[in-house]
C-alpha positions as CSV (number, residue, x, y, z in Angstrom):
1,M,13.0,-21.5,-1.2
2,D,9.4,-21.5,0.0
3,V,9.3,-25.3,-0.6
4,I,12.4,-26.2,1.3
5,L,12.4,-23.6,4.1
6,P,13.3,-23.9,7.0
7,N,15.5,-26.8,5.8
8,Q,19.2,-26.0,6.0
9,A,19.4,-26.5,2.2
10,A,17.8,-23.0,1.8
11,H,20.5,-21.3,3.8
12,T,22.6,-20.5,0.7
13,Y,19.8,-18.4,-0.7
14,R,18.8,-16.5,2.3
15,V,21.2,-13.6,1.9
16,P,20.5,-13.1,-1.9
17,A,16.8,-13.2,-1.1
18,K,17.2,-10.5,1.5
19,R,19.3,-8.4,-0.8
20,F,16.8,-8.8,-3.6
21,G,13.9,-7.8,-1.3
22,Y,15.8,-4.7,-0.2
23,I,16.7,-3.7,-3.8
24,L,13.1,-4.2,-4.7
25,R,11.9,-2.0,-1.9
26,V,14.2,0.9,-2.5
27,T,13.5,0.7,-6.2
28,K,9.8,0.9,-5.5
29,E,10.4,4.0,-3.4
30,R,12.8,5.6,-5.8
31,Y,10.5,5.2,-8.9
32,K,7.2,5.4,-7.0
33,D,6.1,2.2,-8.7
34,T,3.6,0.3,-6.6
35,S,3.6,-2.6,-9.1
36,L,7.0,-3.6,-7.8
37,N,6.3,-6.3,-5.2
38,L,7.2,-9.9,-4.3
39,G,4.4,-11.1,-6.5
40,D,3.9,-14.9,-6.3
41,A,6.7,-15.4,-3.8
42,G,5.6,-17.9,-1.1
43,E,4.7,-16.7,2.4
44,K,7.9,-18.0,4.0
45,V,10.0,-16.1,1.6
46,K,7.9,-13.0,2.1
47,D,8.3,-13.3,5.8
48,L,12.0,-13.7,5.5
49,I,12.4,-10.6,3.4
50,N,9.9,-8.5,5.4
51,Q,11.7,-9.4,8.7
52,H,15.0,-8.3,7.1
53,L,13.4,-5.0,5.9
54,I,12.0,-4.3,9.4
55,S,15.5,-5.0,10.9
56,L,16.7,-2.2,8.6
57,G,14.1,0.2,9.8
58,I,11.9,-0.2,6.7
59,N,8.2,-0.9,7.2
60,P,7.2,-3.1,4.2
61,Q,3.5,-2.3,4.8
62,V,4.0,1.4,4.3
63,P,3.4,2.5,0.7
64,P,6.0,4.8,-1.0
65,V,5.9,8.4,0.2
66,E,4.0,10.6,-2.2
67,L,4.9,14.1,-3.5
68,L,2.4,16.0,-1.5
69,D,2.9,14.1,1.8
70,D,4.0,16.4,4.6
71,D,7.0,14.3,5.4
72,F,8.1,13.9,1.7
73,I,11.3,16.0,1.9
74,E,12.2,14.4,5.3
75,K,11.8,10.9,3.9
76,L,13.5,11.9,0.6
77,N,16.6,13.0,2.4
78,Q,16.6,9.7,4.4
79,H,16.3,7.7,1.3
80,A,19.0,9.6,-0.6
81,G,21.5,9.6,2.4
82,G,23.3,12.6,1.1
83,N,23.4,11.4,-2.5
84,A,22.2,14.3,-4.7
85,E,21.7,12.0,-7.8
86,A,19.4,9.7,-5.8
87,K,17.5,12.7,-4.3
88,A,17.0,14.3,-7.8
89,S,15.9,10.9,-9.2
90,E,13.3,10.2,-6.6
91,M,12.0,13.8,-6.8
92,E,11.7,13.5,-10.6
93,H,9.7,10.3,-10.4
94,A,7.5,11.6,-7.6
95,I,6.6,14.6,-9.7
96,R,6.0,12.5,-12.8
97,K,3.8,10.1,-10.9
98,H,1.8,13.1,-9.4
99,C,1.3,14.5,-12.9
100,T,0.1,11.2,-14.2
101,V,-2.3,10.6,-11.4
102,H,-3.8,14.1,-11.5
103,H,-3.6,14.7,-15.2
104,D,-7.3,14.4,-16.0
105,E,-8.2,17.0,-13.3
106,D,-6.3,19.7,-15.2
107,P,-4.6,18.3,-18.4
108,A,-2.9,21.6,-19.4
109,F,-1.5,22.4,-16.0
110,Y,0.0,18.9,-15.4
111,R,1.3,18.7,-19.0
112,K,3.2,21.9,-18.4
113,L,4.5,20.6,-15.1
114,S,5.6,17.4,-16.7
115,D,7.3,19.3,-19.5
116,K,9.1,21.5,-17.0
117,V,10.6,18.4,-15.4
118,Q,12.0,17.3,-18.7
119,T,13.4,20.9,-19.3
120,L,15.1,20.9,-15.9
121,I,16.7,17.6,-16.5
122,A,18.1,18.8,-19.9
123,Q,19.3,22.0,-18.3
124,H,21.1,20.5,-15.3
125,Q,22.5,17.2,-16.7
126,E,25.1,15.8,-14.2
127,D,24.6,18.8,-11.8
128,W,22.5,16.7,-9.4
129,V,22.5,19.2,-6.6
130,K,21.1,22.0,-8.7
131,L,18.6,19.6,-10.3
132,A,17.4,18.5,-6.9
133,E,17.0,22.1,-5.8
134,E,15.0,23.1,-8.9
135,L,12.8,20.0,-8.7
136,E,12.0,20.9,-5.1
137,K,10.9,24.3,-6.3
138,L,8.7,22.5,-8.9
139,R,7.2,20.4,-6.1
140,N,6.0,23.7,-4.5
141,V,4.3,24.5,-7.8
142,A,2.5,21.2,-7.7
143,I,1.4,21.8,-4.1
144,Q,0.0,25.2,-5.0
145,G,-1.7,24.0,-8.2
146,R,-3.2,26.4,-10.7
147,Q,-3.1,29.8,-9.0
148,A,-4.7,32.2,-11.4
149,G,-6.7,32.5,-14.6
150,E,-5.9,34.0,-18.0
151,E,-6.4,37.7,-18.1
152,G,-10.1,38.4,-17.8
153,M,-11.0,34.8,-17.1
154,S,-11.7,32.8,-14.0
155,K,-9.3,30.1,-12.9
156,E,-11.8,27.5,-13.6
157,A,-12.6,28.8,-17.1
158,T,-8.8,29.0,-17.8
159,T,-8.5,25.3,-17.0
160,F,-11.0,24.5,-19.8
161,Y,-9.6,27.2,-22.1
162,E,-6.0,25.8,-22.0
163,H,-7.2,22.2,-22.5
164,V,-9.3,23.2,-25.5
165,A,-6.3,25.2,-26.9
166,N,-4.1,22.2,-26.6
167,E,-6.7,20.0,-28.3
168,A,-7.5,22.3,-31.2
169,F,-4.4,24.3,-32.0
170,A,-0.8,23.3,-32.9
171,D,1.3,23.5,-29.7
172,G,-1.7,24.9,-27.9
173,K,-1.1,28.3,-29.4
174,V,-4.3,30.2,-30.1
175,P,-3.9,33.0,-32.7
176,A,-4.2,36.4,-31.1
177,S,-7.1,37.3,-33.3
178,E,-9.1,34.2,-32.1
179,Q,-8.3,34.5,-28.4
180,P,-11.2,36.8,-27.5
181,K,-13.7,34.5,-29.3
182,L,-12.3,31.4,-27.7
183,K,-12.4,33.0,-24.2
184,A,-16.0,34.1,-24.7
185,V,-17.2,30.7,-25.9
186,I,-15.4,28.9,-23.0
187,E,-17.0,31.3,-20.5
188,A,-20.4,30.6,-22.1
189,I,-19.8,26.8,-22.1
190,I,-18.7,26.9,-18.4
191,D,-22.0,28.8,-17.5
192,A,-24.0,26.2,-19.3
193,L,-22.1,23.3,-17.9
194,Q,-22.5,24.6,-14.4
195,E,-26.3,24.6,-14.8
196,N,-26.3,21.2,-16.5
197,V,-24.0,19.2,-14.2
198,G,-25.8,20.6,-11.2
199,S,-29.1,18.9,-12.3
200,I,-30.1,15.7,-10.5
201,D,-28.2,12.6,-11.5
202,F,-26.6,14.3,-14.5
203,W,-23.6,11.9,-14.8
204,N,-25.9,8.9,-14.8
205,N,-28.4,10.3,-17.3
206,A,-27.2,9.7,-20.9
207,D,-29.9,11.9,-22.4
208,K,-28.9,14.9,-20.3
209,Q,-25.3,14.4,-21.2
210,K,-26.1,14.1,-24.9
211,R,-28.0,17.4,-24.8
212,A,-25.2,19.1,-22.9
213,R,-22.6,17.8,-25.4
214,S,-24.8,19.0,-28.3
215,E,-25.0,22.5,-26.7
216,V,-21.2,22.5,-26.5
217,K,-20.8,21.5,-30.2
218,T,-23.2,24.2,-31.3
219,A,-21.3,26.8,-29.3
220,L,-18.0,25.7,-30.8
221,T,-19.4,25.8,-34.3
222,L,-20.9,29.3,-33.9
223,T,-17.5,30.8,-33.0
224,G,-16.5,30.6,-36.7
225,I,-13.1,29.4,-35.6
226,P,-12.1,26.6,-38.1
227,E,-10.1,24.6,-35.6
228,L,-13.1,24.4,-33.2
229,K,-15.7,23.9,-35.9
230,N,-13.9,21.1,-37.7
231,N,-13.0,19.2,-34.5
232,R,-16.2,20.0,-32.5
233,E,-17.1,16.3,-31.9
234,R,-13.7,15.5,-30.3
235,I,-13.4,18.7,-28.5
236,A,-16.9,18.5,-27.1
237,V,-16.1,15.0,-25.8
238,E,-12.9,16.4,-24.1
239,I,-14.9,19.2,-22.5
240,M,-17.4,16.8,-21.1
241,K,-14.7,14.6,-19.7
242,L,-13.0,17.5,-18.1
243,A,-16.4,18.7,-16.7
244,K,-16.9,15.3,-15.1
245,N,-13.4,15.3,-13.6
246,R,-14.0,18.8,-12.2
247,H,-17.6,18.4,-11.2
248,S,-17.0,19.7,-7.6
249,E,-14.9,22.6,-8.8
250,L,-17.5,23.6,-11.4
251,L,-20.2,23.8,-8.8
252,G,-18.2,25.0,-5.9
253,H,-15.7,27.5,-7.1
254,L,-16.9,29.1,-10.3
255,G,-17.1,32.8,-10.0
256,R,-14.9,32.9,-6.9
257,D,-11.5,33.2,-8.5
């Protein structure tokens, strides 16, 4: 089409191209997939499709609305047009994308959120109205984020505690007898990390990071908890990765929960 436009020979394909462009756009919005685009289509074809989208009130330059956007629900209702299944589907994919994008900031929290999506889908199969309602409630959970820590722990320490629990124990379940020791070592590691990551140029200094990781491994070993001792290398790496992703929170919010 791009080769022969604006020749009349392209006329037969104009309507299919417009329809394809529209389907592509609504699919991109429904599934929050920014990889869906016109790719290598020529400029004349892109202009044709974009003009068609604009005539329908769709701005092709505006990216898909995201879960935490203020106008998310308003746009969602516009897209769904009263179709409960479409609303539930777009809400589901928006939450899943949000969990994927933010996973590394708090792996345990977003894993639970993602699992809850799957649970709701299983519970409310075919009841799209109820599913949409429950997913909207789950959106509010995503907006609020982690609200509290484990008993006796700060919110920040709990973020690390739950991640380590998921990495070290089956199904993330820490035996009751080991919980006090794990909580204590996480609090100690958090204190040490706060001091370490606050040093000048920490994340660009391999030696500083190596020493900090070594301190973490030693602390894990001294707990006497087999799951931590035997997997100390991997868990120490996970703790350091999480510390990097939560650098600002470690320095700015520790002790304020």
